[in-house]
C-alpha positions as CSV (number, residue, x, y, z in Angstrom):
1,M,0.0,0.0,0.0
2,R,2.9,2.4,0.5
3,Y,3.1,2.8,-3.2
4,G,-0.3,4.4,-3.5
5,G,0.8,8.0,-2.8
6,N,3.5,7.8,-5.5
7,C,1.1,6.6,-8.1
8,R,-1.3,9.4,-7.3
9,E,1.5,12.1,-7.7
10,I,2.6,10.6,-11.0
11,Y,-1.0,10.5,-12.2
12,L,-1.6,14.2,-11.4
13,V,1.6,15.3,-13.2
14,C,0.6,13.4,-16.2
15,K,-2.9,14.9,-16.2
16,E,-1.6,18.5,-16.0
17,V,1.3,18.3,-18.3
18,M,0.5,15.7,-20.9
19,K,-3.3,15.2,-21.0
20,K,-3.2,13.8,-24.5
21,T,-0.7,11.0,-23.6
22,L,-2.2,10.1,-20.2
23,Y,-3.3,6.7,-21.2
24,H,0.1,5.7,-22.6
25,A,1.9,7.3,-19.7
26,V,-0.1,5.4,-17.1
27,V,0.2,2.1,-19.0
28,S,3.9,2.6,-19.4
29,F,4.3,3.5,-15.7
30,W,2.5,0.3,-14.5
31,A,4.5,-1.9,-16.9
32,V,7.7,-0.6,-15.4
33,F,6.3,-0.5,-11.9
34,L,5.3,-4.2,-11.8
35,L,8.7,-5.2,-13.2
36,V,10.7,-3.4,-10.5
37,T,8.4,-4.2,-7.5
38,P,7.8,-8.0,-7.7
39,N,6.7,-8.2,-4.0
40,L,3.5,-6.1,-4.7
41,A,1.9,-9.1,-6.4
42,A,4.0,-11.8,-4.7
43,A,3.1,-15.4,-5.1
44,E,1.5,-17.6,-2.5
45,L,3.1,-21.1,-2.3
46,T,1.0,-24.1,-1.3
47,L,2.9,-26.6,0.8
48,F,1.6,-30.1,1.2
49,I,3.2,-31.6,4.3
50,W,2.7,-33.4,7.6
51,K,1.1,-31.4,10.4
52,E,3.5,-29.7,12.9
53,Y,6.4,-30.4,10.6
54,I,7.8,-26.9,9.9
55,S,8.3,-23.9,12.1
56,Q,5.7,-21.2,11.7
57,D,8.2,-18.6,12.8
58,V,10.5,-19.7,10.0
59,I,7.7,-19.4,7.5
60,D,6.6,-16.0,8.9
61,R,10.1,-14.6,8.6
62,F,10.4,-15.8,5.0
63,T,7.2,-14.1,4.1
64,K,8.3,-10.9,5.8
65,E,11.6,-10.9,4.0
66,T,10.2,-11.8,0.5
67,G,6.5,-11.0,0.5
68,I,5.9,-14.6,-0.5
69,A,3.1,-16.3,1.6
70,I,3.1,-20.0,2.5
71,K,-0.2,-21.9,2.8
72,Q,0.0,-25.3,4.4
73,I,-2.2,-28.2,3.6
74,H,-1.7,-31.4,5.7
75,F,-1.8,-35.1,5.0
76,D,-1.7,-37.8,7.7
77,S,-0.3,-40.8,5.7
78,D,2.0,-41.3,2.8
79,Q,-0.6,-43.4,1.0
80,S,-3.2,-40.6,1.2
81,R,-0.6,-38.1,0.0
82,D,0.3,-40.2,-3.0
83,E,-3.4,-40.6,-3.9
84,V,-4.0,-36.9,-3.7
85,I,-1.0,-36.0,-5.8
86,S,-1.9,-38.6,-8.4
87,S,-5.5,-37.4,-8.8
88,T,-5.2,-33.6,-8.2
89,A,-4.9,-31.2,-11.1
90,K,-1.4,-30.0,-11.8
91,G,-0.6,-26.7,-10.1
92,S,-2.7,-27.4,-7.0
93,F,0.5,-27.7,-4.9
94,D,3.8,-26.0,-5.3
95,I,5.9,-27.9,-2.7
96,V,5.3,-31.4,-1.5
97,L,7.0,-33.4,1.2
98,F,7.8,-37.0,0.0
99,D,9.7,-39.9,1.5
100,N,12.9,-40.7,-0.3
101,I,11.3,-43.6,-2.2
102,A,8.1,-41.8,-3.3
103,V,10.2,-38.9,-4.5
104,Q,12.0,-41.1,-7.0
105,V,8.7,-42.7,-8.2
106,F,6.9,-39.4,-8.7
107,G,10.0,-37.8,-10.1
108,K,10.5,-40.4,-12.8
109,S,6.8,-40.1,-13.6
110,N,7.3,-36.4,-14.5
111,Y,5.3,-35.1,-11.5
112,L,8.3,-33.2,-10.1
113,H,10.6,-30.4,-11.1
114,S,14.3,-31.2,-11.3
115,I,16.4,-29.4,-8.7
116,S,20.2,-28.7,-9.0
117,D,23.0,-27.2,-6.9
118,A,22.8,-24.2,-9.1
119,S,19.1,-23.6,-8.4
120,V,19.5,-24.3,-4.7
121,P,23.0,-23.2,-3.7
122,N,22.6,-24.1,-0.1
123,L,22.4,-27.8,-1.0
124,E,26.2,-27.7,-0.3
125,N,25.3,-27.8,3.4
126,I,23.8,-31.3,3.1
127,D,25.9,-34.0,4.7
128,E,27.4,-36.4,2.1
129,R,25.6,-39.3,3.7
130,W,22.2,-37.8,2.6
131,S,23.2,-35.9,-0.5
132,E,21.8,-38.6,-2.9
133,S,18.7,-39.4,-0.8
134,C,16.3,-37.4,-2.8
135,G,18.0,-37.6,-6.2
136,S,17.5,-34.6,-8.4
137,F,13.8,-34.2,-7.4
138,G,14.0,-32.8,-3.9
139,I,16.1,-31.5,-1.0
140,P,16.7,-33.7,2.1
141,Y,14.7,-32.2,4.9
142,F,14.6,-34.5,8.0
143,Y,15.5,-38.1,8.7
144,G,14.6,-40.5,11.5
145,S,13.5,-44.0,12.5
146,A,10.3,-46.0,13.0
147,G,9.5,-47.2,16.5
148,I,7.0,-47.2,19.3
149,A,5.5,-44.1,21.0
150,Y,4.0,-44.9,24.4
151,D,2.4,-43.1,27.3
152,A,4.7,-43.8,30.2
153,S,1.8,-43.3,32.7
154,Q,0.0,-46.2,31.1
155,V,2.8,-48.5,29.8
156,N,5.1,-49.8,32.5
157,P,7.7,-51.2,32.1
158,A,8.6,-49.4,28.9
159,P,8.3,-51.4,25.7
160,D,11.6,-52.6,24.2
161,S,10.4,-55.0,21.5
162,W,8.1,-54.9,18.5
163,R,6.3,-57.7,20.3
164,D,5.0,-55.2,22.9
165,L,3.2,-53.4,20.2
166,L,2.0,-56.4,18.2
167,E,1.0,-58.6,21.2
168,P,0.0,-56.0,23.9
169,K,-1.0,-56.9,27.4
170,E,-4.8,-57.2,28.0
171,K,-5.0,-53.8,29.7
172,H,-4.0,-52.1,26.4
173,R,-6.9,-53.7,24.5
174,G,-8.5,-50.9,22.4
175,H,-5.7,-48.4,23.2
176,V,-3.1,-49.2,20.5
177,S,-2.7,-47.5,17.1
178,M,-1.0,-48.5,13.9
179,V,-0.5,-46.5,10.7
180,E,-2.3,-46.4,7.4
181,D,0.7,-47.1,5.2
182,M,1.1,-50.3,3.2
183,T,4.9,-50.4,3.7
184,D,5.3,-49.2,7.3
185,V,2.4,-51.2,8.7
186,L,4.4,-54.4,7.9
187,I,7.7,-53.1,9.4
188,P,7.0,-54.3,13.0
189,P,6.0,-57.9,12.2
190,L,8.7,-58.3,9.5
191,L,11.4,-57.2,11.9
192,L,10.0,-59.3,14.7
193,L,10.3,-62.3,12.4
194,G,13.8,-61.4,11.5
195,Y,13.0,-60.5,7.9
196,N,14.0,-57.5,5.7
197,I,11.5,-54.6,5.7
198,N,11.6,-54.7,1.9
199,S,10.9,-58.4,1.6
200,E,9.7,-59.6,-1.8
201,E,8.8,-63.0,-0.5
202,P,5.0,-63.6,-0.4
203,T,5.3,-66.2,2.3
204,E,7.2,-63.8,4.6
205,L,4.6,-61.1,4.0
206,R,1.8,-63.5,4.8
207,Q,3.4,-64.5,8.1
208,A,3.7,-60.8,8.9
209,Y,0.1,-60.3,7.9
210,E,-1.1,-63.0,10.3
211,I,0.6,-61.3,13.2
212,L,-1.3,-58.1,12.3
213,V,-4.6,-60.0,12.1
214,D,-4.0,-61.2,15.7
215,Q,-3.3,-57.6,16.8
216,L,-6.7,-56.3,15.5
217,P,-8.7,-56.6,18.8
218,Y,-6.2,-54.3,20.5
219,L,-6.3,-51.5,17.9
220,T,-8.2,-48.2,17.9
221,G,-7.4,-48.2,14.1
222,Y,-4.9,-47.3,11.5
223,T,-4.9,-43.6,12.0
224,Y,-1.5,-41.9,12.4
225,V,-0.9,-41.4,16.1
226,L,-0.7,-37.6,15.9
227,T,-4.1,-37.4,14.2
228,E,-5.4,-40.0,16.6
229,V,-4.4,-37.9,19.7
230,E,-5.5,-34.6,18.2
231,Q,-8.9,-36.0,17.2
232,A,-9.6,-38.4,20.1
233,E,-13.0,-38.2,21.6
234,A,-13.4,-37.3,25.2
235,G,-12.4,-40.1,27.6
236,R,-10.7,-42.1,24.8
237,D,-7.0,-42.5,25.5
238,L,-4.2,-44.1,23.6
239,H,-1.5,-46.1,25.3
240,M,1.0,-46.8,22.5
241,A,1.4,-46.6,18.8
242,F,3.6,-47.1,15.8
243,A,5.3,-43.8,15.4
244,Y,8.3,-42.0,14.0
245,S,11.2,-40.5,15.9
246,G,10.3,-37.0,17.0
247,D,6.5,-37.7,17.2
248,Q,6.8,-37.9,21.0
249,Y,7.4,-34.2,21.3
250,V,4.4,-33.3,19.2
251,L,2.3,-35.8,21.2
252,N,3.3,-34.2,24.4
253,D,2.4,-30.8,23.0
254,L,-1.0,-32.0,21.8
255,A,-1.7,-33.9,25.1
256,G,-0.3,-31.2,27.4
257,T,1.9,-33.7,29.2
258,D,5.4,-35.0,29.3
259,N,4.3,-38.6,29.4
260,W,4.9,-39.6,25.8
261,Q,8.2,-41.4,25.1
262,Y,9.7,-43.0,22.1
263,V,11.8,-46.2,21.7
264,V,13.5,-48.0,18.9
265,P,12.8,-51.8,19.5
266,K,15.7,-54.2,20.0
267,E,14.8,-56.0,16.8
268,G,15.8,-53.0,14.8
269,T,14.2,-50.3,12.7
270,A,14.0,-48.5,9.4
271,V,15.6,-45.2,8.6
272,W,13.5,-42.7,6.6
273,V,14.4,-39.6,4.8
274,D,11.9,-36.9,4.0
275,C,12.4,-34.7,0.9
276,L,10.8,-31.4,-0.1
277,S,10.0,-31.3,-3.8
278,I,8.6,-28.8,-6.3
279,T,5.8,-30.0,-8.5
280,A,6.2,-29.9,-12.3
281,G,2.8,-28.1,-12.5
282,S,3.7,-25.3,-10.1
283,N,3.3,-21.8,-11.5
284,N,5.7,-20.5,-8.8
285,K,8.8,-22.5,-9.4
286,D,11.3,-19.6,-8.8
287,E,9.6,-18.7,-5.5
288,A,9.6,-22.3,-4.5
289,L,13.3,-22.7,-5.2
290,R,13.9,-19.6,-3.2
291,F,12.0,-21.1,-0.2
292,L,13.9,-24.4,-0.4
293,N,17.2,-22.5,-0.4
294,Y,16.1,-20.5,2.5
295,L,15.3,-23.6,4.6
296,L,18.8,-24.9,4.0
297,D,20.4,-21.7,5.3
298,P,22.4,-22.8,8.4
299,E,20.7,-20.4,10.9
300,V,17.3,-21.0,9.5
301,G,17.8,-24.7,9.5
302,A,19.1,-24.6,13.1
303,E,16.0,-22.8,14.3
304,N,13.6,-25.1,12.4
305,T,15.4,-28.2,13.7
306,E,15.3,-27.1,17.3
307,E,11.6,-26.3,17.2
308,I,10.5,-29.4,15.2
309,Y,13.1,-31.6,16.8
310,Y,13.8,-34.1,14.1
311,A,17.2,-35.1,12.9
312,S,18.5,-32.9,10.1
313,P,20.8,-33.8,7.3
314,N,22.1,-30.2,7.2
315,R,25.7,-30.4,8.6
316,A,26.0,-26.6,8.8
317,I,23.4,-26.0,11.4
318,R,25.1,-27.5,14.5
319,K,27.2,-24.5,15.3
320,H,24.1,-22.3,15.3
321,M,22.2,-24.4,17.8
322,S,22.0,-24.4,21.6
323,E,24.7,-26.5,23.3
324,E,22.1,-29.0,24.5
325,A,20.6,-29.5,21.1
326,A,23.9,-29.7,19.4
327,K,24.9,-32.6,21.6
328,D,21.6,-34.5,21.4
329,P,22.0,-37.9,19.8
330,E,18.3,-37.8,18.7
331,L,19.2,-34.9,16.4
332,F,22.7,-36.1,15.5
333,W,22.8,-39.9,15.4
334,P,25.9,-41.7,16.7
335,E,27.6,-43.8,14.0
336,K,26.7,-47.1,15.7
337,L,23.0,-46.4,15.2
338,F,23.4,-46.3,11.4
339,Q,24.9,-49.8,11.5
340,T,21.7,-51.3,13.0
341,V,19.0,-49.8,10.7
342,Q,17.5,-51.0,7.5
343,H,17.0,-48.7,4.6
344,Y,13.8,-48.4,2.4
345,R,14.2,-49.3,-1.2
346,I,11.9,-49.5,-4.2
347,I,10.0,-52.7,-4.2
348,S,8.2,-54.4,-7.1
349,D,4.7,-53.5,-8.3
350,D,3.4,-57.0,-7.5
351,N,4.8,-56.6,-3.9
352,L,3.1,-53.2,-3.6
353,R,-0.2,-54.6,-4.7
354,L,0.0,-57.5,-2.2
355,R,0.9,-55.1,0.6
356,K,-2.0,-52.8,-0.4
357,R,-4.5,-55.7,-0.4
358,M,-3.2,-56.7,3.0
359,L,-3.7,-53.3,4.5
360,D,-7.1,-52.8,2.9
361,T,-8.2,-56.2,4.3
362,L,-6.9,-55.4,7.8
363,K,-8.8,-52.1,7.8
364,K,-12.0,-53.7,6.7
365,R,-11.7,-56.5,9.3
366,H,-11.1,-53.9,12.0
367,E,-14.1,-51.9,11.0
368,T,-16.4,-55.0,11.2
369,Q,-15.0,-56.6,14.3
């Protein structure tokens, strides 16, 4: 709005001095004006992401510095995100958060815009371990593990095995939650059985499925734990759930307690990497690239990581963090932890279809029990 007075003065000068060329003068003025003041009509970026997964203060500062607004839309499972992206008109989202497997699949299917070091210079801050995680279709954002979140006031002793989640004690009947993801829902039983999380063997998957069938009477459902706690009806409490590292902090914020804890079971876990990608249909690619580069700035990344409290692949942020956070092994994993985790990999279409049928059947059986 501060430009209104200047426009008025120019208009009056034109009216008095050059009445016959007023139209051309005003048109020329606005043509130049819009070129030199891009923030006047700045873009709004639509970000499709998990809830509570980016600092609002970081977003607000970016908007203040650039004039570019960020609108968040949230999903609560990878599967629902993928279905939305596959069925929504191009241009509906500018930036989408993917896991490191989905980003490759959607990228190779021409859904995503290619990103390079030249377009996002701050990619140089990414640790070499994670530099190839998102390929050329995204920037590494956070990484972490899969495990068990539990309410310490309800679960004692603390769980230390996937068996505690899959075969709960009777007092936890109706107070356990899994996740609506055809890959992740099979991680606990596959690891409990000693199999690889990416197993291509139908017999191994069926053994894992049978364990999940036996777990059904203890479940509230397959709603992501953060959504479950946020939307829980009065008097309905959750004792434990399949979760991801860092979820315990959001759970405590949502529940207003310090009771929620997180554990990696002794049978092992999977390491995930989340990537921020720009859609091929975005009409605001330059602004989106600017935002991604901003997030990788060391000071910005440090602030975002300390608030969200997930492990960051940005090696340059540590010196900008508090001493406590900089030494926290949850944010900066010790090398020995990397030696005990399994990594996701792309699995066959037949395997995916089998996993999807299994999850769909589990959900239907839970609804009718």
